[in-house]
N, CA, C and O atoms as a GROMACS GRO file, in nm:
protein
  612
    1MET      N    1  11.724   9.351   9.390
    1MET     CA    2  11.586   9.320   9.401
    1MET      C    3  11.511   9.396   9.306
    1MET      O    4  11.417   9.343   9.245
    2ALA      N    5  11.547   9.526   9.286
    2ALA     CA    6  11.471   9.619   9.205
    2ALA      C    7  11.490   9.558   9.054
    2ALA      O    8  11.393   9.555   8.980
    3ALA      N    9  11.600   9.518   9.017
    3ALA     CA   10  11.637   9.468   8.872
    3ALA      C   11  11.535   9.337   8.858
    3ALA      O   12  11.464   9.314   8.760
    4ALA      N   13  11.544   9.264   8.972
    4ALA     CA   14  11.474   9.127   8.945
    4ALA      C   15  11.336   9.138   8.947
    4ALA      O   16  11.277   9.045   8.891
    5ILE      N   17  11.253   9.245   9.007
    5ILE     CA   18  11.114   9.245   9.012
    5ILE      C   19  11.067   9.328   8.901
    5ILE      O   20  10.948   9.329   8.869
    6ARG      N   21  11.170   9.407   8.833
    6ARG     CA   22  11.123   9.494   8.719
    6ARG      C   23  11.027   9.446   8.605
    6ARG      O   24  10.929   9.512   8.571
    7PRO      N   25  11.063   9.326   8.548
    7PRO     CA   26  10.988   9.268   8.442
    7PRO      C   27  10.828   9.251   8.491
    7PRO      O   28  10.730   9.252   8.417
    8LEU      N   29  10.828   9.235   8.632
    8LEU     CA   30  10.683   9.196   8.664
    8LEU      C   31  10.603   9.334   8.733
    8LEU      O   32  10.481   9.350   8.731
    9PHE      N   33  10.691   9.417   8.788
    9PHE     CA   34  10.637   9.528   8.845
    9PHE      C   35  10.681   9.670   8.796
    9PHE      O   36  10.644   9.772   8.855
   10GLU      N   37  10.754   9.673   8.693
   10GLU     CA   38  10.823   9.780   8.641
   10GLU      C   39  10.930   9.844   8.732
   10GLU      O   40  10.997   9.764   8.797
   11ASP      N   41  10.957   9.971   8.746
   11ASP     CA   42  11.068  10.013   8.817
   11ASP      C   43  11.013  10.072   8.963
   11ASP      O   44  10.981  10.191   8.971
   12SER      N   45  11.004   9.982   9.075
   12SER     CA   46  10.928  10.038   9.184
   12SER      C   47  11.048  10.005   9.298
   12SER      O   48  11.067   9.892   9.342
   13PRO      N   49  11.125  10.121   9.338
   13PRO     CA   50  11.222  10.115   9.438
   13PRO      C   51  11.162  10.094   9.581
   13PRO      O   52  11.225  10.032   9.667
   14TRP      N   53  11.024  10.152   9.605
   14TRP     CA   54  10.975  10.121   9.736
   14TRP      C   55  10.932   9.963   9.756
   14TRP      O   56  10.953   9.898   9.858
   15LEU      N   57  10.866   9.915   9.635
   15LEU     CA   58  10.819   9.768   9.670
   15LEU      C   59  10.960   9.677   9.668
   15LEU      O   60  10.977   9.582   9.744
   16ALA      N   61  11.043   9.714   9.583
   16ALA     CA   62  11.176   9.626   9.600
   16ALA      C   63  11.246   9.642   9.734
   16ALA      O   64  11.317   9.552   9.779
   17GLY      N   65  11.223   9.772   9.805
   17GLY     CA   66  11.267   9.777   9.942
   17GLY      C   67  11.207   9.704  10.035
   17GLY      O   68  11.267   9.664  10.135
   18LYS      N   69  11.081   9.678  10.012
   18LYS     CA   70  10.989   9.603  10.108
   18LYS      C   71  11.006   9.441  10.082
   18LYS      O   72  10.965   9.357  10.161
   19LEU      N   73  11.070   9.412   9.966
   19LEU     CA   74  11.078   9.260   9.935
   19LEU      C   75  11.224   9.224   9.960
   19LEU      O   76  11.256   9.106   9.974
   20ALA      N   77  11.318   9.328   9.967
   20ALA     CA   78  11.487   9.273   9.995
   20ALA      C   79  11.483   9.214  10.122
   20ALA      O   80  11.418   9.251  10.219
   21GLY      N   81  11.568   9.105  10.110
   21GLY     CA   82  11.624   9.051  10.244
   21GLY      C   83  11.503   8.937  10.274
   21GLY      O   84  11.501   8.876  10.381
   22ARG      N   85  11.419   8.919  10.186
   22ARG     CA   86  11.312   8.818  10.234
   22ARG      C   87  11.359   8.691  10.121
   22ARG      O   88  11.430   8.704  10.021
   23SER      N   89  11.286   8.556  10.181
   23SER     CA   90  11.325   8.432  10.112
   23SER      C   91  11.183   8.416  10.041
   23SER      O   92  11.079   8.453  10.096
   24PHE      N   93  11.189   8.358   9.916
   24PHE     CA   94  11.071   8.330   9.843
   24PHE      C   95  11.095   8.184   9.778
   24PHE      O   96  11.203   8.147   9.731
   25SER      N   97  10.987   8.115   9.782
   25SER     CA   98  10.982   7.991   9.719
   25SER      C   99  10.967   7.975   9.567
   25SER      O  100  10.971   7.868   9.507
   26GLY      N  101  10.949   8.094   9.513
   26GLY     CA  102  10.928   8.093   9.365
   26GLY      C  103  10.878   8.245   9.329
   26GLY      O  104  10.869   8.323   9.424
   27TRP      N  105  10.847   8.289   9.199
   27TRP     CA  106  10.802   8.395   9.147
   27TRP      C  107  10.666   8.426   9.200
   27TRP      O  108  10.633   8.539   9.234
   28GLY      N  109  10.584   8.315   9.207
   28GLY     CA  110  10.446   8.326   9.256
   28GLY      C  111  10.435   8.385   9.389
   28GLY      O  112  10.349   8.467   9.419
   29ASP      N  113  10.545   8.331   9.485
   29ASP     CA  114  10.551   8.376   9.619
   29ASP      C  115  10.588   8.527   9.623
   29ASP      O  116  10.533   8.605   9.701
   30VAL      N  117  10.677   8.561   9.542
   30VAL     CA  118  10.708   8.711   9.514
   30VAL      C  119  10.590   8.786   9.496
   30VAL      O  120  10.571   8.885   9.567
   31ILE      N  121  10.508   8.751   9.410
   31ILE     CA  122  10.387   8.812   9.376
   31ILE      C  123  10.278   8.817   9.506
   31ILE      O  124  10.221   8.916   9.550
   32ASP      N  125  10.269   8.706   9.542
   32ASP     CA  126  10.178   8.689   9.676
   32ASP      C  127  10.221   8.789   9.780
   32ASP      O  128  10.141   8.867   9.831
   33VAL      N  129  10.352   8.785   9.812
   33VAL     CA  130  10.400   8.868   9.933
   33VAL      C  131  10.385   9.028   9.890
   33VAL      O  132  10.353   9.114   9.973
   34SER      N  133  10.411   9.056   9.758
   34SER     CA  134  10.389   9.190   9.708
   34SER      C  135  10.240   9.238   9.734
   34SER      O  136  10.214   9.351   9.774
   35GLU      N  137  10.140   9.136   9.704
   35GLU     CA  138  10.015   9.184   9.715
   35GLU      C  139   9.980   9.198   9.862
   35GLU      O  140   9.894   9.282   9.888
   36ALA      N  141  10.034   9.128   9.966
   36ALA     CA  142  10.009   9.146  10.086
   36ALA      C  143  10.082   9.292  10.142
   36ALA      O  144  10.023   9.375  10.212
   37VAL      N  145  10.207   9.303  10.099
   37VAL     CA  146  10.266   9.432  10.120
   37VAL      C  147  10.181   9.550  10.076
   37VAL      O  148  10.180   9.651  10.146
   38LEU      N  149  10.118   9.546   9.976
   38LEU     CA  150  10.048   9.666   9.902
   38LEU      C  151   9.906   9.678   9.983
   38LEU      O  152   9.850   9.786  10.001
   39LEU      N  153   9.857   9.560  10.026
   39LEU     CA  154   9.718   9.558  10.098
   39LEU      C  155   9.762   9.644  10.228
   39LEU      O  156   9.682   9.731  10.262
   40GLU      N  157   9.866   9.631  10.297
   40GLU     CA  158   9.910   9.713  10.411
   40GLU      C  159   9.961   9.829  10.415
   40GLU      O  160   9.976   9.890  10.521
   41ALA      N  161  10.002   9.887  10.278
   41ALA     CA  162  10.065  10.008  10.249
   41ALA      C  163   9.968  10.134  10.271
   41ALA      O  164   9.845  10.131  10.265
   42THR      N  165  10.034  10.225  10.293
   42THR     CA  166   9.967  10.351  10.309
   42THR      C  167   9.919  10.386  10.183
   42THR      O  168   9.949  10.315  10.087
   43ASP      N  169   9.833  10.507  10.165
   43ASP     CA  170   9.786  10.541  10.041
   43ASP      C  171   9.932  10.634   9.975
   43ASP      O  172   9.958  10.644   9.856
   44ALA      N  173  10.005  10.687  10.079
   44ALA     CA  174  10.117  10.753  10.021
   44ALA      C  175  10.222  10.655   9.934
   44ALA      O  176  10.274  10.680   9.826
   45ASP      N  177  10.235  10.549  10.009
   45ASP     CA  178  10.314  10.434   9.970
   45ASP      C  179  10.262  10.365   9.831
   45ASP      O  180  10.332  10.332   9.736
   46ARG      N  181  10.139  10.354   9.842
   46ARG     CA  182  10.064  10.300   9.698
   46ARG      C  183  10.084  10.410   9.587
   46ARG      O  184  10.109  10.380   9.471
   47THR      N  185  10.073  10.532   9.630
   47THR     CA  186  10.100  10.620   9.529
   47THR      C  187  10.244  10.644   9.449
   47THR      O  188  10.264  10.691   9.336
   48GLU      N  189  10.325  10.600   9.537
   48GLU     CA  190  10.473  10.594   9.508
   48GLU      C  191  10.505  10.475   9.406
   48GLU      O  192  10.584  10.484   9.311
   49VAL      N  193  10.426  10.353   9.443
   49VAL     CA  194  10.439  10.260   9.355
   49VAL      C  195  10.381  10.255   9.243
   49VAL      O  196  10.433  10.188   9.153
   50LEU      N  197  10.259  10.324   9.221
   50LEU     CA  198  10.178  10.332   9.122
   50LEU      C  199  10.225  10.431   9.012
   50LEU      O  200  10.189  10.422   8.895
   51ARG      N  201  10.318  10.539   9.065
   51ARG     CA  202  10.393  10.630   8.976
   51ARG      C  203  10.503  10.570   8.908
   51ARG      O  204  10.556  10.627   8.813
   52SER      N  205  10.542  10.454   8.952
   52SER     CA  206  10.640  10.394   8.873
   52SER      C  207  10.595  10.312   8.747
   52SER      O  208  10.676  10.264   8.667
   53HIS      N  209  10.471  10.301   8.738
   53HIS     CA  210  10.402  10.241   8.630
   53HIS      C  211  10.418  10.344   8.488
   53HIS      O  212  10.396  10.464   8.501
   54PRO      N  213  10.446  10.302   8.393
   54PRO     CA  214  10.438  10.392   8.267
   54PRO      C  215  10.290  10.426   8.220
   54PRO      O  216  10.204  10.339   8.226
   55ARG      N  217  10.262  10.556   8.173
   55ARG     CA  218  10.148  10.607   8.133
   55ARG      C  219  10.074  10.517   8.024
   55ARG      O  220  10.144  10.488   7.927
   56LEU      N  221   9.954  10.474   8.026
   56LEU     CA  222   9.886  10.408   7.914
   56LEU      C  223   9.880  10.490   7.803
   56LEU      O  224   9.823  10.599   7.810
   57GLY      N  225   9.934  10.449   7.694
   57GLY     CA  226   9.930  10.525   7.573
   57GLY      C  227  10.037  10.620   7.547
   57GLY      O  228  10.032  10.707   7.460
   58ALA      N  229  10.146  10.597   7.638
   58ALA     CA  230  10.270  10.683   7.606
   58ALA      C  231  10.332  10.663   7.488
   58ALA      O  232  10.322  10.549   7.442
   59ARG      N  233  10.400  10.751   7.420
   59ARG     CA  234  10.461  10.766   7.304
   59ARG      C  235  10.527  10.629   7.289
   59ARG      O  236  10.581  10.579   7.388
   60GLN      N  237  10.526  10.562   7.167
   60GLN     CA  238  10.562  10.406   7.160
   60GLN      C  239  10.721  10.404   7.183
   60GLN      O  240  10.770  10.305   7.238
   61GLU      N  241  10.792  10.500   7.146
   61GLU     CA  242  10.942  10.490   7.140
   61GLU      C  243  10.973  10.512   7.270
   61GLU      O  244  11.063  10.439   7.311
   62GLU      N  245  10.926  10.596   7.356
   62GLU     CA  246  10.942  10.625   7.490
   62GLU      C  247  10.899  10.498   7.580
   62GLU      O  248  10.969  10.457   7.673
   63LEU      N  249  10.784  10.446   7.544
   63LEU     CA  250  10.742  10.330   7.613
   63LEU      C  251  10.830  10.230   7.591
   63LEU      O  252  10.876  10.170   7.688
   64LYS      N  253  10.861  10.201   7.477
   64LYS     CA  254  10.942  10.081   7.440
   64LYS      C  255  11.101  10.084   7.528
   64LYS      O  256  11.160   9.988   7.578
   65LYS      N  257  11.140  10.218   7.524
   65LYS     CA  258  11.261  10.221   7.593
   65LYS      C  259  11.251  10.215   7.736
   65LYS      O  260  11.342  10.159   7.796
   66ARG      N  261  11.142  10.270   7.809
   66ARG     CA  262  11.124  10.246   7.941
   66ARG      C  263  11.074  10.110   8.001
   66ARG      O  264  11.106  10.070   8.113
   67SER      N  265  10.993  10.046   7.914
   67SER     CA  266  10.939   9.908   7.957
   67SER      C  267  10.904   9.835   7.835
   67SER      O  268  10.797   9.865   7.782
   68GLU      N  269  10.976   9.745   7.782
   68GLU     CA  270  10.944   9.675   7.661
   68GLU      C  271  10.818   9.572   7.690
   68GLU      O  272  10.744   9.539   7.597
   69VAL      N  273  10.798   9.527   7.817
   69VAL     CA  274  10.692   9.446   7.859
   69VAL      C  275  10.548   9.542   7.832
   69VAL      O  276  10.454   9.495   7.768
   70SER      N  277  10.547   9.655   7.879
   70SER     CA  278  10.449   9.742   7.880
   70SER      C  279  10.425   9.785   7.732
   70SER      O  280  10.311   9.799   7.688
   71TRP      N  281  10.531   9.804   7.660
   71TRP     CA  282  10.519   9.833   7.511
   71TRP      C  283  10.422   9.718   7.447
   71TRP      O  284  10.319   9.750   7.387
   72ARG      N  285  10.459   9.586   7.463
   72ARG     CA  286  10.403   9.458   7.404
   72ARG      C  287  10.274   9.452   7.463
   72ARG      O  288  10.181   9.412   7.392
   73GLU      N  289  10.251   9.485   7.585
   73GLU     CA  290  10.101   9.486   7.635
   73GLU      C  291  10.007   9.581   7.576
   73GLU      O  292   9.888   9.554   7.558
   74GLN      N  293  10.073   9.714   7.539
   74GLN     CA  294   9.981   9.806   7.501
   74GLN      C  295   9.970   9.815   7.336
   74GLN      O  296   9.914   9.912   7.284
   75GLY      N  297  10.020   9.722   7.269
   75GLY     CA  298   9.999   9.710   7.134
   75GLY      C  299  10.126   9.705   7.049
   75GLY      O  300  10.111   9.727   6.929
   76ALA      N  301  10.253   9.679   7.096
   76ALA     CA  302  10.353   9.663   7.036
   76ALA      C  303  10.393   9.726   6.900
   76ALA      O  304  10.428   9.667   6.798
   77GLY      N  305  10.380   9.870   6.922
   77GLY     CA  306  10.397   9.951   6.798
   77GLY      C  307  10.281   9.977   6.694
   77GLY      O  308  10.297  10.051   6.597
   78ARG      N  309  10.158   9.908   6.725
   78ARG     CA  310  10.051   9.944   6.649
   78ARG      C  311   9.997  10.080   6.690
   78ARG      O  312   9.998  10.121   6.806
   79ASP      N  313   9.944  10.155   6.575
   79ASP     CA  314   9.913  10.291   6.559
   79ASP      C  315   9.751  10.295   6.597
   79ASP      O  316   9.676  10.253   6.510
   80PRO      N  317   9.700  10.337   6.703
   80PRO     CA  318   9.555  10.332   6.721
   80PRO      C  319   9.510  10.450   6.666
   80PRO      O  320   9.388  10.466   6.679
   81GLY      N  321   9.578  10.548   6.600
   81GLY     CA  322   9.559  10.669   6.542
   81GLY      C  323   9.552  10.793   6.632
   81GLY      O  324   9.517  10.783   6.749
   82LEU      N  325   9.588  10.916   6.574
   82LEU     CA  326   9.598  11.049   6.667
   82LEU      C  327   9.470  11.063   6.732
   82LEU      O  328   9.476  11.102   6.849
   83GLU      N  329   9.355  11.040   6.684
   83GLU     CA  330   9.237  11.075   6.755
   83GLU      C  331   9.226  10.998   6.897
   83GLU      O  332   9.202  11.059   7.001
   84VAL      N  333   9.244  10.866   6.892
   84VAL     CA  334   9.248  10.788   6.994
   84VAL      C  335   9.359  10.818   7.091
   84VAL      O  336   9.331  10.819   7.211
   85LEU      N  337   9.494  10.844   7.047
   85LEU     CA  338   9.579  10.886   7.130
   85LEU      C  339   9.558  11.028   7.210
   85LEU      O  340   9.599  11.048   7.325
   86GLU      N  341   9.498  11.106   7.142
   86GLU     CA  342   9.446  11.248   7.198
   86GLU      C  343   9.349  11.233   7.302
   86GLU      O  344   9.359  11.296   7.407
   87GLU      N  345   9.246  11.146   7.275
   87GLU     CA  346   9.138  11.121   7.355
   87GLU      C  347   9.212  11.031   7.493
   87GLU      O  348   9.169  11.048   7.607
   88LEU      N  349   9.305  10.955   7.469
   88LEU     CA  350   9.368  10.879   7.570
   88LEU      C  351   9.448  10.959   7.662
   88LEU      O  352   9.454  10.934   7.782
   89SER      N  353   9.514  11.063   7.600
   89SER     CA  354   9.585  11.155   7.672
   89SER      C  355   9.508  11.242   7.757
   89SER      O  356   9.550  11.273   7.869
   90ALA      N  357   9.390  11.285   7.707
   90ALA     CA  358   9.285  11.387   7.781
   90ALA      C  359   9.236  11.297   7.903
   90ALA      O  360   9.241  11.344   8.016
   91ALA      N  361   9.184  11.157   7.879
   91ALA     CA  362   9.151  11.085   8.002
   91ALA      C  363   9.243  11.067   8.094
   91ALA      O  364   9.208  11.071   8.212
   92ASN      N  365   9.385  11.041   8.059
   92ASN     CA  366   9.502  11.024   8.148
   92ASN      C  367   9.516  11.145   8.218
   92ASN      O  368   9.544  11.142   8.338
   93GLU      N  369   9.499  11.264   8.152
   93GLU     CA  370   9.511  11.383   8.256
   93GLU      C  371   9.413  11.409   8.336
   93GLU      O  372   9.445  11.471   8.437
   94ARG      N  373   9.278  11.375   8.322
   94ARG     CA  374   9.185  11.390   8.393
   94ARG      C  375   9.203  11.281   8.534
   94ARG      O  376   9.181  11.314   8.651
   95TYR      N  377   9.242  11.165   8.495
   95TYR     CA  378   9.270  11.054   8.589
   95TYR      C  379   9.386  11.109   8.676
   95TYR      O  380   9.373  11.102   8.798
   96GLU      N  381   9.482  11.156   8.629
   96GLU     CA  382   9.614  11.200   8.697
   96GLU      C  383   9.570  11.304   8.789
   96GLU      O  384   9.608  11.300   8.906
   97ALA      N  385   9.481  11.414   8.740
   97ALA     CA  386   9.454  11.532   8.831
   97ALA      C  387   9.377  11.481   8.952
   97ALA      O  388   9.396  11.531   9.063
   98ARG      N  389   9.287  11.381   8.932
   98ARG     CA  390   9.183  11.341   9.032
   98ARG      C  391   9.284  11.261   9.118
   98ARG      O  392   9.292  11.295   9.236
   99PHE      N  393   9.363  11.156   9.073
   99PHE     CA  394   9.407  11.056   9.168
   99PHE      C  395   9.578  11.076   9.208
   99PHE      O  396   9.631  11.019   9.303
  100GLY      N  397   9.645  11.162   9.119
  100GLY     CA  398   9.791  11.185   9.129
  100GLY      C  399   9.891  11.073   9.092
  100GLY      O  400  10.011  11.074   9.118
  101VAL      N  401   9.821  10.972   9.026
  101VAL     CA  402   9.904  10.859   8.968
  101VAL      C  403   9.862  10.835   8.839
  101VAL      O  404   9.750  10.875   8.807
  102PRO      N  405   9.941  10.768   8.747
  102PRO     CA  406   9.873  10.709   8.622
  102PRO      C  407   9.784  10.614   8.630
  102PRO      O  408   9.788  10.531   8.721
  103PHE      N  409   9.695  10.613   8.537
  103PHE     CA  410   9.590  10.490   8.539
  103PHE      C  411   9.669  10.362   8.525
  103PHE      O  412   9.769  10.357   8.452
  104VAL      N  413   9.627  10.264   8.591
  104VAL     CA  414   9.689  10.127   8.596
  104VAL      C  415   9.582  10.018   8.586
  104VAL      O  416   9.506   9.991   8.680
  105ASP      N  417   9.580   9.958   8.466
  105ASP     CA  418   9.484   9.845   8.463
  105ASP      C  419   9.540   9.740   8.377
  105ASP      O  420   9.640   9.760   8.310
  106TRP      N  421   9.482   9.637   8.379
  106TRP     CA  422   9.550   9.523   8.300
  106TRP      C  423   9.496   9.537   8.146
  106TRP      O  424   9.378   9.515   8.119
  107VAL      N  425   9.584   9.572   8.056
  107VAL     CA  426   9.567   9.607   7.920
  107VAL      C  427   9.581   9.469   7.836
  107VAL      O  428   9.484   9.412   7.786
  108ALA      N  429   9.709   9.424   7.828
  108ALA     CA  430   9.744   9.310   7.737
  108ALA      C  431   9.646   9.295   7.641
  108ALA      O  432   9.551   9.219   7.658
  109GLY      N  433   9.662   9.368   7.533
  109GLY     CA  434   9.599   9.333   7.410
  109GLY      C  435   9.449   9.408   7.404
  109GLY      O  436   9.394   9.413   7.295
  110ARG      N  437   9.396   9.455   7.500
  110ARG     CA  438   9.256   9.532   7.484
  110ARG      C  439   9.296   9.637   7.422
  110ARG      O  440   9.412   9.675   7.438
  111PRO      N  441   9.204   9.708   7.334
  111PRO     CA  442   9.226   9.817   7.233
  111PRO      C  443   9.228   9.936   7.339
  111PRO      O  444   9.167   9.938   7.445
  112LEU      N  445   9.317  10.039   7.285
  112LEU     CA  446   9.346  10.143   7.380
  112LEU      C  447   9.208  10.245   7.379
  112LEU      O  448   9.175  10.318   7.472
  113GLU      N  449   9.147  10.229   7.263
  113GLU     CA  450   9.022  10.299   7.294
  113GLU      C  451   8.916  10.256   7.375
  113GLU      O  452   8.821  10.328   7.403
  114GLU      N  453   8.928  10.143   7.414
  114GLU     CA  454   8.823  10.093   7.518
  114GLU      C  455   8.891  10.142   7.651
  114GLU      O  456   8.817  10.184   7.740
  115MET      N  457   8.999  10.140   7.668
  115MET     CA  458   9.055  10.203   7.787
  115MET      C  459   9.005  10.343   7.823
  115MET      O  460   8.986  10.374   7.940
  116ILE      N  461   8.986  10.419   7.731
  116ILE     CA  462   8.931  10.553   7.748
  116ILE      C  463   8.810  10.555   7.841
  116ILE      O  464   8.805  10.628   7.941
  117LEU      N  465   8.707  10.470   7.802
  117LEU     CA  466   8.584  10.456   7.868
  117LEU      C  467   8.629  10.391   8.006
  117LEU      O  468   8.565  10.433   8.102
  118VAL      N  469   8.714  10.308   8.029
  118VAL     CA  470   8.758  10.253   8.145
  118VAL      C  471   8.785  10.353   8.250
  118VAL      O  472   8.732  10.355   8.360
  119ILE      N  473   8.895  10.459   8.195
  119ILE     CA  474   8.936  10.547   8.266
  119ILE      C  475   8.850  10.653   8.331
  119ILE      O  476   8.856  10.704   8.442
  120ASP      N  477   8.759  10.673   8.215
  120ASP     CA  478   8.660  10.770   8.258
  120ASP      C  479   8.554  10.732   8.359
  120ASP      O  480   8.509  10.815   8.438
  121SER      N  481   8.513  10.602   8.357
  121SER     CA  482   8.444  10.533   8.461
  121SER      C  483   8.479  10.522   8.588
  121SER      O  484   8.398  10.500   8.679
  122ARG      N  485   8.631  10.541   8.607
  122ARG     CA  486   8.683  10.535   8.733
  122ARG      C  487   8.694  10.687   8.815
  122ARG      O  488   8.729  10.696   8.933
  123LEU      N  489   8.663  10.791   8.738
  123LEU     CA  490   8.677  10.924   8.777
  123LEU      C  491   8.583  10.943   8.892
  123LEU      O  492   8.619  11.038   8.962
  124THR      N  493   8.479  10.884   8.933
  124THR     CA  494   8.399  10.903   9.042
  124THR      C  495   8.442  10.834   9.159
  124THR      O  496   8.382  10.865   9.262
  125ALA      N  497   8.542  10.737   9.168
  125ALA     CA  498   8.562  10.659   9.256
  125ALA      C  499   8.638  10.736   9.391
  125ALA      O  500   8.704  10.839   9.374
  126ASN      N  501   8.623  10.684   9.505
  126ASN     CA  502   8.697  10.724   9.612
  126ASN      C  503   8.854  10.725   9.604
  126ASN      O  504   8.916  10.620   9.586
  127PRO      N  505   8.912  10.838   9.616
  127PRO     CA  506   9.076  10.814   9.602
  127PRO      C  507   9.132  10.688   9.670
  127PRO      O  508   9.205  10.614   9.604
  128SER      N  509   9.104  10.659   9.793
  128SER     CA  510   9.168  10.569   9.847
  128SER      C  511   9.130  10.415   9.786
  128SER      O  512   9.207  10.320   9.770
  129SER      N  513   9.002  10.423   9.761
  129SER     CA  514   8.945  10.301   9.679
  129SER      C  515   9.018  10.269   9.560
  129SER      O  516   9.054  10.154   9.533
  130GLU      N  517   9.044  10.387   9.475
  130GLU     CA  518   9.103  10.358   9.347
  130GLU      C  519   9.253  10.339   9.353
  130GLU      O  520   9.312  10.286   9.258
  131LEU      N  521   9.314  10.380   9.454
  131LEU     CA  522   9.454  10.345   9.485
  131LEU      C  523   9.473  10.188   9.506
  131LEU      O  524   9.560  10.118   9.454
  132SER      N  525   9.359  10.143   9.607
  132SER     CA  526   9.381  10.005   9.626
  132SER      C  527   9.342   9.911   9.500
  132SER      O  528   9.394   9.800   9.482
  133ARG      N  529   9.244   9.969   9.413
  133ARG     CA  530   9.200   9.889   9.284
  133ARG      C  531   9.310   9.886   9.185
  133ARG      O  532   9.330   9.785   9.118
  134ALA      N  533   9.392  10.008   9.171
  134ALA     CA  534   9.510  10.021   9.082
  134ALA      C  535   9.618   9.931   9.142
  134ALA      O  536   9.682   9.870   9.056
  135CYS      N  537   9.651   9.910   9.257
  135CYS     CA  538   9.738   9.820   9.315
  135CYS      C  539   9.707   9.682   9.302
  135CYS      O  540   9.795   9.598   9.285
  136GLN      N  541   9.577   9.652   9.309
  136GLN     CA  542   9.513   9.510   9.268
  136GLN      C  543   9.549   9.490   9.105
  136GLN      O  544   9.580   9.380   9.059
  137ALA      N  545   9.541   9.592   9.038
  137ALA     CA  546   9.569   9.578   8.891
  137ALA      C  547   9.705   9.543   8.868
  137ALA      O  548   9.736   9.456   8.786
  138LEU      N  549   9.807   9.620   8.954
  138LEU     CA  550   9.949   9.578   8.946
  138LEU      C  551   9.973   9.438   8.972
  138LEU      O  552  10.061   9.381   8.908
  139ILE      N  553   9.908   9.378   9.055
  139ILE     CA  554   9.914   9.247   9.105
  139ILE      C  555   9.877   9.154   8.985
  139ILE      O  556   9.947   9.059   8.950
  140ASP      N  557   9.765   9.189   8.927
  140ASP     CA  558   9.700   9.119   8.821
  140ASP      C  559   9.800   9.106   8.702
  140ASP      O  560   9.829   8.999   8.647
  141ILE      N  561   9.847   9.226   8.670
  141ILE     CA  562   9.959   9.250   8.556
  141ILE      C  563  10.074   9.157   8.592
  141ILE      O  564  10.122   9.082   8.507
  142ALA      N  565  10.117   9.161   8.713
  142ALA     CA  566  10.244   9.071   8.733
  142ALA      C  567  10.209   8.929   8.730
  142ALA      O  568  10.293   8.845   8.698
  143ARG      N  569  10.091   8.899   8.761
  143ARG     CA  570  10.055   8.739   8.751
  143ARG      C  571  10.032   8.706   8.615
  143ARG      O  572  10.052   8.589   8.585
  144ASP      N  573   9.993   8.787   8.524
  144ASP     CA  574   9.980   8.769   8.388
  144ASP      C  575  10.098   8.767   8.300
  144ASP      O  576  10.104   8.703   8.196
  145ARG      N  577  10.204   8.853   8.356
  145ARG     CA  578  10.316   8.869   8.309
  145ARG      C  579  10.403   8.733   8.326
  145ARG      O  580  10.464   8.680   8.233
  146LEU      N  581  10.399   8.686   8.460
  146LEU     CA  582  10.461   8.569   8.506
  146LEU      C  583  10.398   8.453   8.409
  146LEU      O  584  10.481   8.394   8.339
  147GLU      N  585  10.291   8.422   8.400
  147GLU     CA  586  10.233   8.334   8.315
  147GLU      C  587  10.258   8.323   8.173
  147GLU      O  588  10.259   8.215   8.114
  148THR      N  589  10.280   8.449   8.109
  148THR     CA  590  10.324   8.481   7.985
  148THR      C  591  10.458   8.451   7.962
  148THR      O  592  10.494   8.414   7.850
  149THR      N  593  10.547   8.465   8.067
  149THR     CA  594  10.691   8.439   8.061
  149THR      C  595  10.715   8.294   8.092
  149THR      O  596  10.820   8.241   8.055
  150ARG      N  597  10.625   8.230   8.154
  150ARG     CA  598  10.647   8.068   8.170
  150ARG      C  599  10.585   8.007   8.032
  150ARG      O  600  10.625   7.899   7.987
  151GLY      N  601  10.491   8.077   7.972
  151GLY     CA  602  10.453   8.010   7.852
  151GLY      C  603  10.538   8.032   7.727
  151GLY      O  604  10.511   7.981   7.619
  152GLU      N  605  10.655   8.121   7.752
  152GLU     CA  606  10.761   8.134   7.644
  152GLU      C  607  10.853   8.039   7.654
  152GLU      O  608  10.916   8.004   7.555
  153ASP      N  609  10.872   7.985   7.775
  153ASP     CA  610  10.974   7.878   7.797
  153ASP      C  611  10.967   7.754   7.703
  153ASP      O  612  11.048   7.662   7.717
   0.00000   0.00000   0.00000
C-alpha cells in the first residue's frame, strides 16, 4: 500500500497502514478515504503524516531523488535564486519551529517567493488548526496529482 499511494501522498507509512486491507473503487476513493482518516486522526498522527512530505524549497537534487512529483511541482529544476532560497529556508525554519512539521501547501507551479509570504501568514495559526489545514492541503495535492496523472494518459 505504501508504494501504491506514494505518488499521491509521498512516503507515509502511517497513512498506508490505515488504508491497508480496505477495498477501493478507484483512486478517487483512496483519496476520499484518506481524507476521512485524516479528519479523525490525532494531532500526533497528523504530525507523522505531514513529516513525510518533503520540505518546500529543498535542494533540487535532494528533492528529485526523494520525490520526482514534488520536484516537478516545485519548479522542476528552475533556479529561483539564492536570495529566494535563503528566505524560503528561514521561513520554513520559523514554521517548523512553531508547528513541528514541514510547511505543506499546494504549490504546483506557484512561484517559491510567493510561498514565503504564505508561510509567514500561517505562523499565527492555532497549532491544531494548522495541522488540519496542512492535512487538507495534502488531500488537495493528492487530488491535483491524480488529475494531472489522468491528463497524461
